[in-house]
N, C-alpha and C positions, 0 to 999 in steps of 0.2 A: 737490305743487305748490311751484313756489317762484319769486318775484321775484329775478332775479341781475344784479347791476351790473357788466357787461361791460368799460366804457367804459377805458383808452383804447383799448382793443382791438377788432380789429373786431366788430361784434355779429353772434352767432352765427344762425342761424335756430334753431327751437322746439325743444329736445329733449325727450324722453319724461323722466319721472319714475317711480325704481322704485319708490315707494309711492304711488299712483292714491291720490285722497280721495274721500270716499263720505262720507254724512250722511242721518238721517233722524230727524224726529219722533217723540216718543215713540207707539207703537202705531202707526204711521203707513206705509205703505211708502216706499223711499227716494228721497229728494227730487234728491239728485247721487249719482251710479256712477262708479266709476272715473275722477274728472277727472284729466287726468293732461297738464300743459302746465308750458311755462319763459316767463318774460312777461321780457323783456330789459326795460335800463335806458334807458327816454325812450320804448319805444315807446306807441302809442295805439293801444288794443284795444278795438274795440267789441263788445258782447255781446248777439246777439239772439236772440230765443225767443217765442212767445206768451205770455200769462199764465200764471204755475205752472209754468214749466218749470224755474226753479231759479235763476233769474238773482240774484233779491234774497239769497236764501239763501245762494249764494257770497260774496256782498260781507260776509255778515252772520261768513262764515267767516275770511274774509281779516283782517277788523278784528278780530278775536278777540271777539266778541258769541255765537258758537257755537263749537263743539268739536266738531271730525270723528270719524263713529263708527269713521274707517278713513283710513288715510293721515296723510301729514306736510306742512305748510305750513313752508317755508323762507323768512326775507326777508334779499335780501342774501346771501345763503350759510348765515345760522344758523336753527337750527330754531327753531321757535315755540315755548312751552308754553300748552298751556289755562290761557285766562281773564289771559295776561302782556299787560302794556300795551304801544299801539304805538304810539308818536308818530309814527313813520316811515308810516302809515297816516291817512287822511282821507278820509271819507266823508260825502257830501251827501246828503241824504235826499230823497226824493222831493219830501217836502211841507216846503220853509224855514220852515213855523212848528212842526215838530217839531225843528227846531234854533234856533228864535233865544227867547228867554225875559226879556231883560236891557231896563233900561229906557232904554234907549239902543244906536243901531247902534255907539256906540263900545265901551260896557261889552262885547256882545256878542262883537265883534272881537277884545278886551281879553281875555274870559275864558278862552282855551287858553292862552296865553302868559303871563298870570298863575298858572296852575293848574301851569305847569311850570317854575316857580321863576326867571321872568327878573325881572332889577329895573324898578323902575318906568321907567327914563328906555328901555330894551329894548324893556318892553312899547309904552312911545308909538312908539318907532320903529319894532316890526313892524305898528302899529296902522294907522300913516300912509304905511305902507309897501304894506301889504295895500289900502287903500282907493286908493289912487294905480295900483295895479294892476287893481283891479277897476273904476276912473272912479267912485266912489263919495265921494268925501272932501266934497261938498256934501251928505251926508246921515250924517254921527259927528253929530251931536247929535238925529238926529231917532228919535221913536220908532218901533220897529219894526214893531209892527203899524196902523201909519198908511202902508206903504207898500204900493208896488202888489206884485202875482206877480211880476215881476220883478226889481223891488228887492230884493226881498227873497230871492230866487235870487244874487243877487251879494253881498248881504250875507254869508248862508253859504257861500258861497266864500269871499269876505276871512277871513273865521273861520277857515277850515281853511288861507289861503295862511299867517295870520300862524303859523302854528305851524311852518310850514315842512314840511312833510311830503315826501317822497322819492316816492311813492305815492297817486294820487287815487282815489276810487273815486268815479261820478258815478251816480245811479240817478234815470233820468228826469229827466236835467236841464234840459229843454225845455217839459216838462208844464205849465209855469205862465208861459209869455214868451208877450209877444206877438212879432210878427215883426222889429222895430227892436232888441229886448233880445237876442232871437233869433241874428241874424244878430251881433250886438255877441259874445255868448257864442262863436259861430264863430270869431271873429277872434281872440279871447282864447286858445281853446284852441288854434289852428292855431300860434299865439306860444309855446306852453308848452313848457319842460323837463322837466315833470314825467313821472313816469308814468302814464297814466291808464288807466284801468279803468271803459267807460261801458256801462250797461246802458241799453238804449233802445229804443223803439217806433220812434222817428224816425228812420229808413232813412236818410232824406236826409241828415239831420244826420250820422249814423254816416258817411255815403259822406264828406261834405265833414272831418270832423275826422280821423278814423282811419286808421291805415294795415293794422292787422290786423281781421277779425271772425271772431267765433266764433259759429255755430249751433249752440245747444242746444236740446233735445227727451227729455221723460220722464227729466231729470239727467246726460245723457249730452252729449258733444261729437259732433255729427251732422260740422258739417264747419269747416274751421278752413283761410283763406287773406285773399287780401287781400279786401276789401269789395266792389269788384267782383268778383272771381271767384265768391264767396261769394252774393251778394246777385244777380249776373247769371245766376244759373243759377236760371232758371222751375221747370223739373220741381222741384229738390232745393226751392225755396220755398214752391211749393203742395205738397210733399209733407208739407211741416210746419207748415200753417197759417200758410204769410207770405206779402204778394204783391210782387214784384220792385218795388223801387223807377221809381216814375216817371221819371225822367233816365234808366236804364239802358234803356227800351225804345226800339227803335227806332221813329222817326218818320218816314214815307215823304213823299218830297215831292210836294206836289201837282203832278196833271198837268192841263195846259196844252193844249187843243186848239190846232192847226193854222191 
């Protein structure tokens, strides 16, 4: 599996990778089997499937936390070695409390750039820019644990953006959001230029944000196409434990008597 930068050439459709990816935890059956795909620069890919289908494990492999049992991951044309630091990849955990640990929002956002060796001036510029992008400059002096779930999520995203990754992995990004913050996140991601992989049970969110959807079940890619094509197939969705999004269900017009 690889992520490939194609710009300024026309973006290709997805190609097969000759070294499909597989992974199993010790003494367990495989979690991922023969995952073979290419993700193009700037694409927004939604990864859907029921709990335990392998979505989060795939993210852990992409960011280097786990090492594949078989296959090769290449990033922008370069093979990645086991344990290799991947500053080009940013991972948003499902629970933002797993990412926020500093005494202030400012410190949390600054943590990544500081550890990447940027000067204090560069760190400050990155913090302020990331805060502006996510609409949270008013929170910079706040204590992270005093924030709402939605505010914490935006702070965690700002922390990733401050490191300017080329690829962002979002694990259930709407899990802690109210409707207003969810809408704000949708607008933000629709305008994003980064490559996005989004694991979500919120299928309406995937429809609004993504231009490609992968359905994974039992560790394998079952379907690959536009969100409307994949999630609009009711038989396919039901066969793999999912429901067709409400917005894709035709609604009959009420019949009025004459």
